[in-house]
C-alpha positions in Angstrom: 0.9 5.5 9.0 3.5 2.7 8.9 2.8 1.9 12.5 -1.0 1.8 11.8 -0.6 -0.9 9.2 2.2 -2.9 10.9 -0.2 -4.5 13.4 2.3 -7.1 14.7 5.3 -4.7 14.8 7.4 -7.0 12.5 7.9 -4.5 9.7 6.1 -6.8 7.3 2.5 -7.7 6.4 1.5 -11.1 5.3 -0.4 -11.2 1.9 -3.7 -11.6 3.9 -2.9 -8.6 6.1 -1.9 -6.5 3.1 -5.1 -7.5 1.4 -7.0 -6.3 4.5 -5.1 -3.0 4.5 -5.9 -2.5 0.8 -9.6 -3.0 1.5 -9.5 -0.6 4.4 -7.9 2.1 2.2 -10.2 1.5 -0.8 -13.4 -0.3 0.2 -14.6 -1.3 -3.2 -11.2 -2.3 -4.7 -11.6 -5.4 -6.9 -9.8 -8.6 -5.9 -7.8 -8.5 -9.2 -6.5 -5.0 -8.3 -5.5 -6.3 -4.9 -3.6 -9.1 -6.5 -1.8 -6.7 -8.8 -0.8 -4.4 -5.9 0.2 -7.3 -3.7 2.4 -8.8 -6.5 4.0 -5.4 -7.0 5.1 -5.2 -3.4 5.9 -8.9 -3.0 7.8 -9.2 -6.3 10.1 -12.0 -4.8 7.0 -14.0 -3.8 8.1 -14.2 -0.2 4.5 -14.1 1.1 5.0 -10.8 2.8 5.1 -7.1 2.1 7.5 -4.6 3.6 5.6 -1.8 5.4 8.5 0.5 4.9 8.6 -0.2 1.1 4.8 0.3 0.9 5.0 3.6 2.6 8.0 4.7 0.6 6.2 4.0 -2.7 3.0 5.7 -1.5 4.9 8.8 -0.4 6.9 8.9 -3.6 3.7 8.7 -5.7 1.9 11.2 -3.5 4.8 13.7 -3.8 4.8 13.4 -7.5 1.0 13.8 -7.8 0.3 16.5 -5.2 3.7 17.8 -4.0 3.5 16.2 -0.5 2.3 18.4 2.3 -0.1 17.8 5.2 -2.9 16.2 3.2 -0.6 13.8 1.2 -1.3 10.9 3.5 -5.0 11.2 2.9 -4.7 10.6 -0.8 -4.3 6.8 -0.8 -6.7 5.7 -3.5 -4.8 7.5 -6.3 -1.6 5.7 -5.1 -3.2 2.3 -5.4 -4.6 3.3 -8.8 -1.1 4.4 -10.0 0.4 1.0 -8.9 -2.4 -0.9 -10.7 -2.0 1.1 -13.9 
């Protein structure tokens, strides 16, 4: 999945690219929630989000919630909700 979101192959997403990824993962996500998630991953305010860090956190939360497995990567919305809350 990391390759799917890393469009430019840099290992990072700009804030705009990351916002787009969030919208693709959860179509009706409110802008305020996107800001919260973006700030969570760009905590140093560099203007970019590490694809590897995003995937690491997603997988960590998924493994906690559903124990991993084949369908873990399909459970993206709960991950974003967990970060927001």
